[in-house]
C-alpha positions in Angstrom: 69.7 -16.2 116.9 66.6 -16.6 114.7 66.9 -17.2 111.0 66.2 -14.5 108.6 63.8 -14.3 105.7 63.7 -11.6 103.0 60.2 -10.5 102.0 59.5 -8.7 98.7 57.6 -5.9 100.4 55.3 -3.2 98.9 53.4 -2.0 101.9 50.1 -3.1 100.3 47.5 -5.3 102.0 49.1 -8.6 101.4 52.7 -7.9 102.3 51.6 -5.8 105.2 50.0 -8.7 106.9 52.7 -11.2 105.9 55.3 -9.6 108.2 53.4 -10.5 111.4 52.3 -13.8 109.9 55.9 -14.8 109.2 56.9 -13.9 112.8 53.9 -15.8 114.2 54.3 -19.0 112.1 58.1 -19.2 111.5 59.7 -17.1 114.2 61.9 -15.5 111.5 63.5 -12.1 111.6 61.8 -10.5 108.7 63.8 -8.3 106.4 61.5 -6.2 104.1 63.1 -5.5 100.7 61.4 -2.6 98.9 62.1 -2.6 95.2 61.5 0.9 93.8 60.4 0.4 90.2 58.6 3.7 90.1 55.4 2.8 91.9 55.2 6.4 93.2 54.8 5.5 96.9 56.0 7.6 99.8 59.0 5.4 100.5 59.6 6.8 103.9 56.0 5.9 104.8 56.5 2.4 103.4 59.7 1.9 105.4 58.1 3.2 108.6 55.1 0.9 108.1 57.3 -2.1 107.6 59.1 -1.5 110.9 55.8 -0.8 112.7 54.4 -4.1 111.6 57.4 -6.1 112.8 60.2 -6.0 110.2 63.7 -6.3 111.8 65.3 -4.4 108.9 64.1 -2.6 105.7 66.2 -2.4 102.6 65.2 0.0 99.7 66.6 -0.7 96.3 66.3 1.9 93.5 65.6 -0.3 90.5 63.9 2.3 88.2 66.7 2.7 85.6 67.6 -0.9 85.6 64.0 -1.9 85.2 63.6 0.3 82.1 66.9 -0.2 80.4 67.4 -3.9 81.0 63.8 -5.2 80.9 61.3 -2.7 79.4 63.2 -1.2 76.5 64.4 -4.6 75.2 60.8 -5.9 75.4 59.7 -2.7 73.5 62.4 -3.4 70.9 61.0 -7.0 70.6 57.5 -5.6 70.1 56.2 -7.7 73.0 52.5 -7.1 73.4 50.6 -10.0 75.0 47.3 -11.0 73.4 47.3 -7.8 71.3 46.8 -5.5 74.2 49.0 -6.0 77.3 52.4 -4.3 77.4 53.7 -6.6 80.2 54.2 -4.0 82.9 54.0 -6.5 85.8 55.7 -9.4 83.9 58.8 -7.3 83.3 59.1 -5.8 86.8 59.0 -9.1 88.8 62.4 -10.5 87.7 64.4 -7.4 88.6 62.7 -7.3 92.0 63.3 -11.0 92.6 67.0 -10.7 91.5 67.7 -7.9 94.0 65.7 -9.7 96.7 68.1 -12.7 96.3 71.1 -10.3 96.5 69.8 -8.8 99.7 69.3 -12.4 101.1 72.9 -13.2 100.4 74.2 -9.9 101.9 72.1 -10.4 105.1 72.8 -14.1 105.6 69.1 -15.0 105.1 68.0 -18.6 104.7 64.6 -18.0 103.1 62.7 -15.8 100.6 59.0 -14.8 100.7 56.6 -13.1 98.5 52.9 -12.0 98.7 51.7 -13.4 95.4 48.4 -15.3 95.3 48.2 -19.0 94.5 46.3 -18.4 91.3 48.4 -15.9 89.4 51.5 -15.7 87.3 53.6 -13.7 89.8 54.2 -16.6 92.1 55.9 -18.4 89.2 57.9 -15.4 88.2 59.3 -14.9 91.6 60.0 -18.5 92.3 61.6 -19.4 89.0 64.0 -16.5 89.6 64.7 -17.7 93.2 65.3 -21.2 92.0 67.6 -20.0 89.2 69.6 -17.7 91.4 69.5 -19.3 94.9 68.1 -22.8 94.9 69.5 -23.4 98.4 67.2 -20.8 99.9 63.8 -21.8 101.2 60.7 -20.3 99.5 57.7 -19.3 101.6 54.5 -18.4 99.8 51.9 -17.5 102.5 49.0 -17.5 100.1 49.5 -21.2 99.5 49.8 -21.9 103.3 47.6 -19.7 105.4 43.8 -20.1 105.8 43.0 -16.7 104.5 40.9 -17.2 101.3 40.1 -13.7 100.1 41.0 -10.0 100.4 38.2 -9.6 102.9 39.9 -12.3 105.1 43.1 -10.3 104.8 41.3 -7.1 105.8 40.0 -9.0 108.9 43.5 -10.1 109.7 44.8 -6.6 109.4 42.1 -5.2 111.6 42.7 -7.9 114.3 46.4 -7.0 114.3 45.9 -3.2 114.1 47.7 -3.0 110.7 46.7 0.1 108.7 46.1 -0.6 105.1 44.7 1.6 102.2 42.5 -1.2 100.9 39.0 -1.3 102.3 35.8 -3.3 101.7 34.8 -0.5 99.4 38.2 -0.1 97.7 39.0 -3.8 97.2 41.0 -3.6 94.0 44.4 -5.3 93.8 46.8 -2.9 92.0 50.3 -3.0 90.8 52.1 0.2 89.7 55.5 0.9 88.3 57.0 3.3 85.8 55.6 1.3 82.9 52.0 0.8 83.9 49.3 0.5 86.5 47.2 -2.7 86.7 43.8 -3.2 88.4 42.1 -6.5 89.4 39.3 -7.5 91.6 36.2 -5.5 92.7 33.7 -4.8 90.0 36.2 -6.3 87.4 35.5 -9.8 88.7 32.3 -9.8 86.5 33.3 -9.4 82.9 29.9 -7.8 82.2 30.7 -4.8 84.4 32.2 -1.6 83.1 35.2 -0.4 85.2 34.2 2.3 87.6 35.5 5.8 86.7 37.4 5.6 90.1 39.2 2.5 89.0 41.5 4.4 86.6 44.4 6.2 88.3 46.7 7.9 85.8 44.8 8.4 82.6 41.9 10.6 81.7 38.8 9.4 80.0 38.2 10.6 76.4 35.4 12.8 77.7 37.9 14.5 80.1 40.7 14.9 77.7 41.5 18.2 75.9 39.5 18.9 72.8 42.6 19.7 70.7 45.6 17.9 69.3 48.9 17.7 71.1 52.0 16.8 69.1 54.8 14.8 70.6 58.1 13.8 68.9 59.9 10.8 70.2 63.5 10.2 69.2 65.0 6.7 68.9 68.6 5.5 68.6 68.9 1.8 67.5 65.4 1.1 68.7 65.9 2.7 72.1 63.9 5.9 73.0 66.2 8.7 73.8 64.3 12.0 73.5 60.9 13.7 73.7 60.2 16.8 71.6 63.9 17.2 70.8 65.1 17.1 74.4 67.4 14.2 75.3 66.3 12.5 78.5 67.4 9.7 80.7 65.2 6.6 80.7 63.3 7.4 83.9 62.5 11.0 83.0 61.5 10.1 79.4 58.9 7.5 80.5 57.6 9.8 83.3 57.1 12.6 80.7 55.4 10.4 78.2 53.1 9.0 81.0 52.0 12.6 81.7 51.5 13.4 78.0 49.6 10.1 77.3 47.6 10.2 80.5 46.1 13.6 79.9 45.2 12.7 76.3 43.2 9.6 77.3 45.9 7.2 75.9 46.8 3.8 77.3 43.7 2.2 78.8 43.2 -1.5 78.3 40.4 -3.8 79.5 41.5 -7.4 78.9 40.3 -10.9 79.8 43.6 -12.7 79.5 45.0 -16.3 79.6 47.3 -16.8 82.5 50.2 -19.1 82.6 48.6 -21.2 85.4 45.7 -22.1 83.1 42.9 -19.7 84.1 41.4 -16.6 82.6 41.6 -13.4 84.5 40.3 -9.9 83.8 42.6 -6.9 84.3 42.5 -3.3 83.5 45.8 -1.7 82.6 47.0 1.9 82.1 50.2 2.3 80.1 50.1 5.8 78.6 53.8 6.3 78.0 54.4 2.8 76.8 51.5 3.0 74.3 53.0 6.2 72.8 56.4 4.5 72.5 54.9 1.4 70.9 52.9 3.5 68.4 56.0 5.6 67.5 58.2 2.5 67.1 55.7 0.8 64.8 55.6 3.8 62.6 59.4 3.7 62.3 59.2 0.0 61.5 56.8 0.8 58.7 59.3 3.3 57.3 62.4 1.1 57.7 61.4 -2.6 57.2 60.5 -4.3 53.9 57.4 -6.4 53.6 59.0 -9.8 54.5 61.0 -8.4 57.4 57.9 -6.6 58.8 55.7 -9.7 58.5 58.4 -11.9 60.2 58.7 -9.3 63.0 55.0 -9.3 63.6 54.9 -13.1 63.8 57.8 -13.1 66.3 56.2 -10.5 68.4 53.4 -12.9 69.4 55.9 -15.6 70.4 58.1 -13.2 72.4 55.2 -11.7 74.2 54.0 -15.1 75.2 57.4 -16.1 76.5 57.7 -12.9 78.6 54.2 -13.3 79.9 54.6 -16.9 80.7 57.5 -16.2 83.0 60.1 -18.4 81.5 62.7 -15.6 81.5 65.0 -14.0 84.0 66.0 -11.1 81.8 64.4 -9.5 78.8 67.7 -8.3 77.4 68.1 -11.1 74.8 64.6 -10.8 73.3 65.4 -7.7 71.3 69.0 -8.5 70.6 68.9 -10.3 67.3 66.1 -8.1 66.0 68.0 -5.0 66.9 71.0 -6.4 65.2 69.6 -6.2 61.7 66.0 -5.3 61.5 66.4 -2.2 63.6 69.8 -0.9 62.8 68.2 1.6 60.5 65.8 2.9 63.2 67.4 6.2 64.3 65.5 9.4 64.3 62.3 11.0 65.5 58.6 10.4 64.9 56.0 13.1 65.6 52.6 11.8 66.8 49.4 13.8 66.8 47.4 13.1 69.9 43.7 14.0 70.3 41.9 12.9 73.5 38.3 13.3 72.5 36.7 11.2 69.8 
């Protein structure tokens, strides 16, 4: 029987062509593991596409609640914002996907793990450090470091040659990552730092010109630094972030355009949309201003930079510990609500 490889599968351009590539070059049975972190895809369509392109089995894991409660909220408590702007949406999602990918590999008796991360980004390191920590005996296959495809245009050519349907096109060339916490955009016009992002680049937030010309008030309730309610209604983590994404998005909140320093030593431009996370961070900082004295607040701000760098630079497998000691004393007083006035137009 052929050996099995578990691929972290999204149904996007890269992982769509990786399934047939793995079959051609390794003769593996490919198990596609879809980690649902709130990317909003039609999961049935993603599953069907994986089978149509050659997967022997597809496993869907609902990771939304775990992603928020175990990774995002501890990072929020830690005040982790990278280079003053980036709320680490991709950085926080990769470890939970990688962990469950390893669990699927163990259950299925696989001998290898694969991912679709490029050879120039941080994600390859995030996935592979998790693999090596959790399953050092499993082989790691990183197609972007092996194949002769050098660009997304080359990937589109490969998809066309193998009759693989993909949403990306030569006109829609952005690389995107979406989850409950954010949407990121790279490539296309963003490759030139002098270019303004196209209006069509943004996906879940309105521009200030499109936002309502009136204030909208939102009250966010916290318990020990963890958000628990919106406008007096107690909500589970997933529903809470989804609602805040809607509120922030329609009020032109959460857009970031950043040229950032990557762990691998290069600079990269990305545009990010984090409407709900931006609201949560703003509310949390207002509570800190109410609760912390000067020295504690200054110490917390200094530590925020260090923690964000650690989370961004991928040397973590869980974010749980990053907010623990701070939550133990500096945030034990943070319990209550904070109303925020939102006004989209400036």
